[in-house]
Each structure stands twice: as structure tokens, then as C-alpha cells.
N, C-alpha and C positions, 0 to 999 in steps of 0.2 A: 821261273824257279818256284817250287811249292813252298808256301809259308808254313810256319809251325802251326798256326791256327788251322790251316787247311789239312795238314798231316794228322793232327789230333782229331779233327772232325771226321775225317775219312776213317780213322781207326775205330771211332765210336760207331759209325754207320755200318761198318763191317762186322763188328764183334759184340756190340752192346745191344741188348733187347731194348727196343725203342719205346719205353714207357713214358718218357719225358719229352715235353716240347721245350727243348733247351734253347737258351739265348745264344746268338752267334758270336760268342766270345770265349776264349780259353783263359781262365784265371791261373796265375802262376805263383803269386805270393800276396801276403797281406800284412799290414801293420796298423794297429789302431783302427780307425774308421776307413782306411784306404785299402784298395786292392789294385793289383797290376795285372794286365793281360799279357799274352805271349808276345804282343807287338810293342810292349812298353807303355801302353796307355794307362793312365791312372783313373780310378773311379772312386767317388765317395759312396761307401757302402751303407745305404740306409735300409737294407734288408737283413743284414747280419745273420745270414744262413737261415732265414725265416725264424727270427727270434731265438736263435741258438747261441750266437756269439755276444752274450750280454757284456762281456769284458772287452769286446773288440777282437781284432786279430792279433795273435802272438803276444798276449800280455806276459811280461817277463816273470811275474810271480807264478802264473799258471804253468808256464813252460818249465820253470824250476821244479815245481812239484811233480810234474809228469816225468821229467828226466830223472829225478832222484828216485821216484818209485819204480820206474822201469829198470833201474839198476839193482833193485832189491827183489821185487816179486811182481810179475805182471799178472799172472792168473793163478787162482787156486779154486777148485770147485767148491760148491756150497755143501759138500760133505764135511768140510772143515771150517773152523773159525779163522778169521783174521781181524786184526784190530780196526782197520780203516772202516769196514762196514758197520761195526758197532758204533764207532765215533760219529759216522755220518748219520746213522739212524737217530742217535741221541740229538745231534744238532738239528735235524729237520723236524723231529717231533717237538723239540723245544721251541722252534720258531712257529709251529702250528698250534699244538695244544698239549697240555700236560697229560701224560699217560698214553700218548699215541705210540704206535709201532709202525715200522716200515717194511715193505717188500720191494726188492730191487729187480729191475729187468733192463731192457736195452732201448726201448723206444716208447713213443706216446701210444701207438696202437697196442703194444703189449701191456702198457699200464692200464689202458681203458679195458682191455680184455680181462685184466685182473679185477677191475671194479665190477665188471659184469658177472664174472664167476663168483666173486664175493657176494654179490646181491643174490645170485641164484642159490648159493649154498646157505646163506642166511635165511632165505625164504623157503627152503626145501621142506622143512618140517611143518611150516605154516601153509604149505601148498600154494606158495606164491613164487612166480618166476618172471613175470612181465616187468620190463624196464621202460618207463616213459622217458622219451627224449624229445628234443625240440626240433621243429621244422627249421631248416636253414642252418642246422648245426653241422659240425664236423668232428668225428671221433676216431678216424683211422681208415685203413684200407684192408684189414683182414675181413673175412666174411662176417664175423659178428659186429665189428666196429663200423664197417660200411653200411650194415643194416641199421645200426644205432644212429648213423649219420642221417639226418633228416633232409637229404637231397637225392632225388631220384637219379640224377645224372651220374653219380658215383656207383649206383646199384645196377644200372642197366647192363644186361648181358650176364649177370651172375645169378640170376634166378635158377631154382627156387632159393629164396633167402631164408636164413634161420628164423624160426618162430620166436615170439616172445618180446617183440618190440612194438611200442605204441607211440604215436607222435602227437605232440601238442604244440600250441603256438607260443613262441618265445615272448616273454614280457606280458603274458596273458594268463593270470592265475585261474580264471574261470575255465579256460581251455584245459588246463592241467586237472582241475577238479573233475571235469566231465570225463576225463580219460581214465580215472582211477576206478578199478574194479576190485573184487575180492582176490584177483590173481596178481595184483600189483605188488612188486617187491621193493622197487626203488624208482626214484626220479634222478636222472643224470642230466646235468646242465653245465654249460660253459658260463662262468661269470661275465666273460666278454667273448662274444662270438667272433672268432678271427677270420677263418675262411668264409664265413657267412657275410663278411662285410664290415668288420670292426664295429660291432654293435654291443655296447655295454648293457648289462642287465639293469633294470630299474631297481632301486633299493626296495621299494614296496613289493616287487615281485619276488626277490630272493628271500626277504623276510617273511613274506606270505607263504612261500614254499616251505620254509623251515617250520612254521606253525602248522601248516597242512600235513606235512610228513609226521610231525609229532602226534597230531590228532589221529591220523590213520595208521600209526605204527608202521611207517614206510621209511626206508633209508633215503637220505638226501646225499647225493654224490656229485662232486664237482670235477669237471675236466679243466685242469689248470696247465695243460701241456704247453700252451702258447703264452698264456697270460700270467703264469707263475714265475717265481725266481726274480722278483723285483721289477718286472716289466711294467706294471701299472703304478709303481712308486711305493708299493707295499710288498712284503715278501711274497704274499699270495693275494690274488685279486679279491678273494672273499673277505679279506680283512678291511677292505674299503666299505663293506656293507654291514658289519656287526653281526655276521651270521657264521656259524660253525657247521661244516658238513659232518657227516658220519664217516666219510673217507673221501680222499681226492687223489687225482693223478698228477704227476709231474713228468716232464722229459725235456726236450729241446735244450734249454740253457742250463740244465741241472749240473752238467759236468764241464761246462765252458767250451764245448765243442766235441768232446768225446761222446760216443753213443751211450746214453743212459736214460732209463725211465724209473719211476718209483710210484708206489701207492703209499700214502700216509693215512693210516686208519686211526680214528678216534677210539677211546676205550670201549665203546659199544661194539665195535666191529674188529678190534685189534686181534682177537684170537679165533676168528671164524675160520681162517685158512690154516689148517693143521698139516702136519707132515703127511706127504703123499697126495695132497689135494692141489698143489700148484708148485711150479718150479721154473727156473731159468738158468741154463748152463753158465752164461756169462754174467748174469745179473749180480750187481754189487761186487764186482771184482776189485782187487786192490788198486789197480791203476785208475779206473773210472772213479772210485771212491776218493782217491787222493786228489784227483782233479776237482771233484765236487767240493771237497773240504776247502781247497784253495780258493775256489770260486766264491764260496760263502764268506771266507775271511776277507777277500778283496772287496766284495760288496759292502761288508761291514766297515772295514777300516778306511776305505776311500770314500765313504758317504754316498754310495751310488743310488740308494733308495731316494734320498733327497734330491740328488742330481736328476734322477728320472722324473721326479715331479717338476723341478724347476725348468729343465730343458724341454720337457713335454709341454709345459704351459707356454714357454717361449715359442716353440715350434707351432703349436696350435694357434696362438695369437697371430703369428706371421702368416700362417696359411689362411686364417680367417680374413685378414686384410686382402690377401690375394683373391679369396672367394668374393669379397665385396667389390673387387675390381673387375673380375672376369666372370662372364655370365655362365660359362660351362661348368664352373665350380659351384656346386649347390649347397654343400654342407661339409663341415669339419667335425669329426667326432672321435671319441676314443678316451683313453685314460693313460696317464703317464706317457711313456714312449711307445705306445701301441695306438697308432693314429691312422684314421682313414679319411680320405677326401672323396666325397660322393660327387660324381659327374653326371651330366645329362646325356652322355654318349659313352660308348665302350672305352674302358680305361687303358686297354692295351696300346692304343695309339700314343697316348701320353707317356706311358711307361717306356715305349720304344724311343720316343724323342728325347726323353731324359737320359736314357742309356747312351744315346749318341753323343751327348755333351758331357757325360761323365758322372751321372747320378743314378744309382741303382735303387729302384723302387719296385713295387709288385702289384700288378692288377689282380683284383679278386672280386668275386660276386658280380662279374661283368662290368659294372659301372663304378667300382670303388678302387682308388689307388691307395695302397697300404704302405705305411712307413714304419720301420722297426729298427731305429738306430741303436747302436750299443748304448748301454746305460751310462758309460763314461764319455759320451759325446760332449764336445765343448761348444760354448756359445758361438765361436767363430765358424764352426762347422755347420751349425744350424743356419747361420746367416748365409754361408756359402750355398747350402742347399736351397734356401729360399730364393737366392739370386738366380740359380739355375731354373727353378720352377717358374719364376717370374719371366725369365727369358723365353722359355718354351711356351708358356701360356700366352705371352705377347704375340709370338709368331702364330700360334694357334688361332688367336682372335684378331690378328692383323693390327695389333696396337704396339705402342712403344713401352718397353719394360722400364720401370724406374723404382726399384725397391728402396734405393737410397733416399729418394724424395719422400716415400711413404714413411721411412724410419725417422726422418727429420720432423715429420708432422706429429710424431708420437708425443 
């Protein structure tokens, strides 16, 4: 008899363009940090939709906001006003910087496209159009954003690539300085490189970029698609550094799981994009805005920024103890609940072993295992994950796992 997993997999193979290397499970429902597959197996979800589900699965207050809005107004084009978009823009700008303004779209790639267009338009009269991005970065899969991405593997086969992008080394201010020319309009950087291996920017680097961009009259743009919306323990990762960008992008967790992207522009760039210069049919619709407003309120009222800091520290400390115990675990890094474990061998093997025993994590940058738990993850769930990682690493290394003994020694 064919199982439901086999039926769904066959359906995909027959009808879905094979852009993804999917994991061999069919997920059917989720609650909090847990998801269930078609065979009833439960998993601890420490990917959270790749940093999308910051409130976890099926948060009741988010569901209530979505259901109520769906019964009133799902979509209205941007030819007309609706209250939710104005309220959300006010909320986001208030969290970022006074006098800021927002543009809404549907994804991180679109948000970063908006940043690139904003930089081009701002630089047009100055005869500047080049955008400096970092090697090892990731900004999206459209032609412009994959070119902005400083990884040749995502660009291969799509040549000729759009002109106007120059690469520098992340956390190397001298490299950025040498890349600046009289054509440079902006520097675009992730405060924490996610797909590149969960690498936080150095404070001196981001502060140096701000000073350099001010000196050269260049825009400083941040990609907060993955690290924004509380992921690092602050609303936006740049707030850990005491640096303000001229504009930045958001997506992923912005609407709690509904597709949504945004650019928040500081006063310097807030009015660059005028009518007719940019648009998005679904951007900032009533339903997504309602979900985003609810997400912000839950993060505020449930203290999830502080929880991200506390649980992030707990998880990193536990992982560091495991790294001290197991030789294949070389480094633990990250910020808040955006955490990477650097291995001395490909991470996909460890990812697969963890999935087998019920923990979802994500291999990235070849040798980094990435963890992105929901911001409301509980201490017991952190401990449960550490137990599973210990078990798998023990098998990997041929040793006996004993997290309990390690915890007693604390």
C-alpha cells in the first residue's frame, strides 16, 4: 500500500518544477516549536521556516488577527488607502528611526531589489550606480539580487549578469575602501551573514562603514531579511551595533508566516522613490499587514526580544559545551537565536542524523549547521535539542552521550 508520504512525493515529482532539494518528509501540521509529518512523527522545529516563524507555528493571537482580517478585507490594490498599511509603516518606522518611511512588497528578494533601485535612483543625477556587496553574502534569487549575492555558485548559468555590482570582503573595511570609485552609490551588507554561515559583522566594521559612507556621500544599506524582527534579540540586528543605515530590508518573519517584505528608509532616502518609480501588486495588503501588526504586538507583549537573548545564550552555552566535548564541532557563533555550529566536515550528514531522531536544523555554507528556533522557544525545548545533538554527536564520534552529567557540572 502506498503511504501518504509516497503519494505526496510522487505528486511533486510529476507536477512541481524541481528547484529544491527537499527533505524526505511531508509536514502536515505545526504547533509552537513542534511539527508533525504525514506518518505522525513529531519533530522539534529549530529552522522555523528559515527564520520566518518567529512566533512558532499557529500562535493563537496571530491566527485570530488573520481570521478577523480575512473576514473583512483580504486585498485592495495600492491605488487606494487602507488603515493597516499606514499603521504598520508607523510601527516599523517607530522601531527603526524617527521620520522613516516604508515600502511593502512580498519577499526578501523583492525588498533587496527595492534597495538596489533606490540606490540607483538616488545616485542617478550624481552619475553613480554601483553597489558594493560582500563576498559570501546572500541577497536573493532574482537576476539583480543573485548578482548582488557574493557567491558564484548561485550565479552560475545565468550569465551575462547585470552590471553595477562590486564585491568586497566582509568584516574588512580596507577591502571596502579599495572597492569605492566615483561610480559607487551604495554599500549593501548583512549585519549577520545567514546563508554565508551565520557570521556576525564586527562592530568596528559596521561603525567604520557608516563613517566611510558619510565621508564619501554613499548610501549604507542593510539586508535584515533573515536577522531582523527580533532574531538577534533586538528588533533589528543593526541595533546591536549603534549604527543607523540609510535604508534596510525586511521579510521572512515580518508577517509571522505570511509572505511579506519591506524596505524601511531613513529620512535621507524616504522620498527617493516617487509615484511611477516602483510598485508591488500585493505589497502591503490588508491581510499581511494585520498579521505583521499582530506579530509586533506579540513580540512586545510576550517579551520575546529578551527571550531571544536569554534562550540564545543558553543554547550557545550548551552547544559550546558539546563543542568542547566533540572534536568535529569547531566553533559556535551567532547572535540571539541565529546560531551556527562550524564543523570540520560537511554539515548535511549531521543535519540528516538529527532529522532522523526528530530535530530539524539546516546545513549551510557547506560546514555550518544553522539553528533558528522560534523566539518564544522554552528552556526545556533548548535542553531537549541539546540532548538530541549530544546523542547524534556521540554516535558520530563513537562516544557515550551524557548531557545530564555536563549540566550537573555547571
